[in-house]
N, C-alpha and C positions, 0 to 999 in steps of 0.2 A: 624667530622674531619675538614671540611671546616670552621666551626665556630671557632674551636680551632686555626687554622692557621690565621684567621682574627684577633683573639684576640692577638696572638703573635706579629703580625705586628702592631696592633693598640696601644698596651701598651707603646712602646717607645715613640710614638708620643704624647700620653696623658701625659706621664711623662715630656716630653719637654715643652708642653703647660703649665702644672702645675708649672714647674720650672720658666718659663718666667713670669707667673703671680706673683709668690712669689718674684722674683727678679726684678720686674718692678720698684721698688723704691730703690733697693740696687745695688749690683754689676752687671756688664754686663755679659751676656751669649754669649760665642763664639760658633758659629755654622758653620758647613760645608755646601757646596752646596747640597750634597745629603740629609742632614737633612732638609735643607730649602725646597727642592722639596717634601720630604715626608710630611712636615708640611703643605705645600700648598695643596697637593692632599687630605689630610685628613681634612683640616680645612677651605679652601677657600669657602666663602658663595655662590659665583656665581656657583662654581662647584657643590656644594650641591644641588642647585636649578636645575641645568641641570640633575643631577642624577635621579631626580624624573620623568623625561620623560620616563625612562625605566619602572617605575611602571605604568605610564599612558598608555604606549603601551601594557603592559600585561593586564591591565583592559579592554582595547579596544578589545582584543582578546576574553575575556569573554563576552563582549557585542555582538560581532558578532556571537559567538556560540549560544547565547540565542535565536536567530531567528530560529534555527534548533531544539530547545528543546520544549517539550510540554508547552503550555500556558494555565493556569487554572485560571478562574476568578469566584468569587462568587458575586451574585447581589441580592439585596433585595429592595422591593418597598412597599410603603403604600400610597394609593390614596383615596381622598375624592372628590366626584363629587356633588357639590351643585345643579347643573342642569344636569339631565341625558339626554343624547343625544336622539333626536327623529328622527325617520325615517318614511317617508310616504310610506305605503304599499297599494296595491289594496284592495278595500273593500271585494272582493270575497275571498281573502286569509285571511283577518282579521276577517271573520265571519259576515261582514256587506255588503252583496251584493248590498244593495240599494245605497251605497255610492261608488263613484269612487275611492277615496283614504281615508285612515284612518291613523291618526298619532299614531305611536306605539313607546314607549320608549324601548331602548335597553341598558342593563347594570344595575348596581346596584350603590347604594350610596358609598359603600366602596369596595375597591379592595386591596388585600394584596398578596404578593408572594415572594418566595425565590427560587434561582436557582443557578446551577453550570454549567459552560460552559468550555469545554476543547477542544483545537485545537492542531493539530500536523501537521507540514509541512512534507509531504511525499517526494515531489520532487520540488526543486526550485534551479536551477543551479547557479543563481546569488548570492544567499545567501551563498552557499558553497564557491564560489570564494571570497566573501567578508571576510570569515574566513581566507582563505589563504592570502589575502591582509593584514589583521590585523596581522597575524603571521610574514609576511615580514616586516611590520612596526616595529615590535619588534627588528629585526636585524638592521633596519635603525636607530632606537633610540640608539642602542648600538654603532653604528659607529659614530653617532653625539656626543655621550658622550666621545668616544675615541678622537675625534677631539677637544673637550673642554679640555680634559686632556692634549693633546699635546700642545695646545695653552698656557695653564697655565704653563706647564713645560718650554716651550720656553721663555715665559715672565719672569719667575723666574730666569732661567739661564742667560738670557740677562741682567736683572737687577742686578744679582749677579756679572757678569763680569764688568758691569758699575761701581758698587761699588768698585770692586777691582781696576779698573782703577783710580777712584778718590782717593782711598787710596794710590795707588802707586804715583800718582801725588802729594799728600800731603806729602808723605814720601820724595820724590825727592826734593820738594820745601823746606822742612825743612833742607835737606842736603845742598841745595844752600844757605839757610839762615845761616847755621853754617859756610859754607865756607866764605861767605861775612864777617861774624863777625870775623872769624879768620884772614882774610886779613885786616879787619879794625883795629884789634888789632896790627898787624905788622905796618900798616900805621900810627897808632897813635904814636907809638914809633919813627917812622921816622919823623913824623911831629913835634913832641916835640924836636927832635934833630936837626931840621932845614933841613933835607934831602928832605922832601916831602912838596909840596906846600899845603897851607890851602884849596884851591879850590878842589884839588884832594882828600883830606881827607873828605871834606864835600860831594863830589860826592859819595864816598863809603857809607857814612851814608844815603844818599838819596836812593841808591840802596838797602840797607838793609831794609829801611822803605817800599819801593815798594814791596819787596819780602814778607815782613810781611803782607802787605795789600792783596797781591795775595793769601797768605796762608789762610787768614780769608775768602776770597771769596770761595776758594776751600772747606773749611770746611762747609760753609753754603750750597753749592751745594751738598755736601755729606749728610748732614742732610736731605735735601729734598728727595734725592734718597732713603735714608734709610726709610723714612716715607712711601714712595710708596712701598718699598720692604716689609715692615710689613703688609701693606694692602693686597698685593698679598698672603702672608702667612696666613692671617686671624688671626693674633695675635694682642693683644691690642696695641694701638698707643703709650702708655707709657712703653711698654715692653723694657727693657734694653738688647739689643743684639748687637753684633759686628760680622763681618765676618772674616774668616781666611784670613790673608794677603799673604800667600805664593801662588805664581802663578806658577803652574806646567802645563806642556803640557800633555794631555791625549794621551796614546799610541794607543788606539783603534780607527780605522777609519772604517766607514761602508763599507761593501762589495758592489761592483757595481751591477747594474741591479735588486737588490732586490726591489727597489722602484716601479717597475712595478706592483707588486702585494701587497706590504705591506703598501703602502700609504693609509691612511684612506679616504682622500678626493677623490682619484681615485676610491676606492671601493664603496664609497657612491654613486657616479653617476651610477655605475653598478646596485646597489640596487634600486635607484630611477627609472632607466629604467625598471627593472623587475617589480616594483610596477605599473608603468604606463601601461606596457603591460598587466598586470593582470587586471588593471582597464578597459582597452579596452575590454578584454574578458568578464568582468562582465557586461558591458553595452550591448554588443552583446547578452549575455545570457538572458537579460531582455525580449527579444521578444519571448522567448520560453514559453511553458506552465508551470504553477505551480499547483501542486496538494496538497490538504490539507484534512485532516480528522477532523471531529468535533463530539462532543457528548454534548448534552444539557439535563439537568434534572431540572424541575421546580415543585414547590409545591405552588399552588395558591388558593386563596379564594375570593369569592364575596358574599356580604351580604348587607342588608339595615339597620340593627340594630347593634350597637357596641357590644351588648350582644351576638350576634351570632358568634363573632370572635373566641370563644373557642370551638365551636361545630364542630365536625369532619364532619358532613353532608355537610358543606359548603366548605370543602377543597378537592382539587383534584390534582392528579399528572399527569405530562406529561414528556415525554422524547423523544429525537430524536438522531439518529446516521446517519451520512452521509459523503459523500465525495464531495468536490468541486474542480472543475477544472477551472482555469482562463487562457485565451489566449488573450494577448494584440492584438488589431487590429489597432487602430489609436490613437496616443497621441499628435497630433498636431506637429509632427516632432521634438518633444523634445528629444527623444532618438537619432535621427539622428544628431541633433546639438551637443549633448553631445559627441557623438562618434567623430565627426570632431574636436571638441575642444581637446579631449584627444589625438587624432592622431597628432595634431599640437604641443601639449605640449611634446609628445614623441620625435618628430623631434628636438624640442628645446633642450631637455635633451641630445640627441645624439650628437648634435653640441657642447654643453657645455662639454660633457664627452671627446670629442676629444680635445677640447681646454685645459681642465684640464690635460690630458695626455701630451700634448705638453708643458704645463707649468711645469709639473713634470720633463720632460726631460731637459728643460732649467735650472731649478733650480739645478738639480743634476750636470750638466756639469759646471755651474757657480760656485757652491759651491766647487767642487773639484778643479777647476782651482784656485779659490781664496785661498783655503787651502794650495795648493802647493806653491803659491806665498808668502803667509804669513810665511810659515815655512822657506823658503829661506831668507826672510827678518829678521827672528829671528837670523839666523847664521851671517848675515852681521852686524846687530846692536850689537850683542854680541862681535864680534871681534873689532868693532869700539869703544865700551864702554871700553874695556881693554886698547886700545891704548889711548883714551882720558884721562883715569885715570892716565896712565903713564906720559902723557904730562903735566897734571895739577900738579902732584907731583913734576916733574922736574922744572916747571916754579915757583912753590912756593918756592922750595929750592934755585933757582937762585935769586928770588926776595928777599928772606931773606938775601942773601949774597950781594945784591945790584948790581947784574950782569945784571938782566933784568928789564924792566920797569913795572909799574903798569898796563899799558894798555895791555901789552902782558899777564900778569897774569890774568886779567879780561877776556880777550879773551879765554884763556885756561879754565877758570871756566865756561864760557858760553857754550863752546863746550862740556865740561863734562856734564853740565846740559842738553843740548839738546840730547846728546848721551844716557843719562839715560832715558829721556822721550821717545825717539824713541824706545829704547829696551823694555821698559815697554809696550808701545802701541803695539809693534810687538807681545809680549807674549799674551796680551789681544786679539789681532786680531786672533791669532791662536785658542784660546779658543772659540771665537765667531764664527769663521769659522767652527770649529768642530760641534758646535751647529747647524749651518745652514746646514752642511752636513748631520747630523742625521735627521734634519727636512725634508730635501729633500729626504732622503732615507726612511722616515717613521719609524725610529727606536728610536725616542726620549724616548718612554716608556719602551724600552727593552735594547738594547746594550749600549745606551748612559748612562742611569742611572746605569747600571751594571759596566760601566767603571769608575765611579766616586769614 
């Protein structure tokens, strides 16, 4: 069932990636912010690399468990002794009492043997603690992967709203350019009829050219932002895509106080402290005894002629079963130094955990304050934009009738342009503040995505 659910989630993303590849050199694909986040989570190469840390942690658990399982080894040897070792024995023992010592050779020219050795740890507290530490590292790797996901979602969302901001600026600048061209058309008729001075008409043409240059610069900046956005999504650089231009304010705001438990970075320090405490227990446990059982079985042969290798008379068996106990006595203060190091690292983690908790509190309060301020700013700029639009239309009508001056009309156009930009930036700021609020609350991967 879990595989089926993953398949259902992954299929739309695969279809979007395929569509982007097909349309890379044709028409542009319009995607939403939620689609962009899903693409990045499924396709970002850096996130894929981080996801492997979870597999690495799972393998490390298996490695730690291996120390508690039976260890079985097979060994085989074949030796040739060109010079057999000689040992001096008393003559009385060697059958030559007249001599004090007699040289006697021990061994044969050829030795062969095969054997199996099995060992099993019966009791070793430090090894069991290491298994627990490896399991805890699995949770730490999951938390770090969640942090990588949150960071990617934050960067994608921020890049998305930066693109929306640039798109809105381009759209507003185009409206300014259209307004200037409309004013220039009226001014041209007035200039040709002798009502308007030539220098005033040429100033309008300069303004129009400046706005066109500004528009080109904005478009270049947008193209750079879009290239970085594609990189975050893990899609081809030549993929033709555009973002939705509608800027809407999300209604869902994170609930307060949840960040105390749901923030991954705060939880990570808790896990790191637990891991270090377990490390300290493991170091202390190393001074305790360890008990192991072993079994050895060997099948050996000794002979002087190679032809004797196949004769059973030269082969013999041996086996041993036993228990060993090891009690550390003195290790040059190595364990004591490691313990002091781990205790210092634990205090360091505790201080950093407190600092991270304080940072979480600060980020939450700041994000909420900024969000409230940005929402009030949206209302102010929206009312001001309506008023600026009315003033501009009135000034344009009066200028057409020759009642007001060109300077007054241009002032009204600049005020309208500024009002549009301020309102657009206020809308973008609300969206960005919402992202920061969810980040401070630790809900980027949950309620934020669900609110899109």
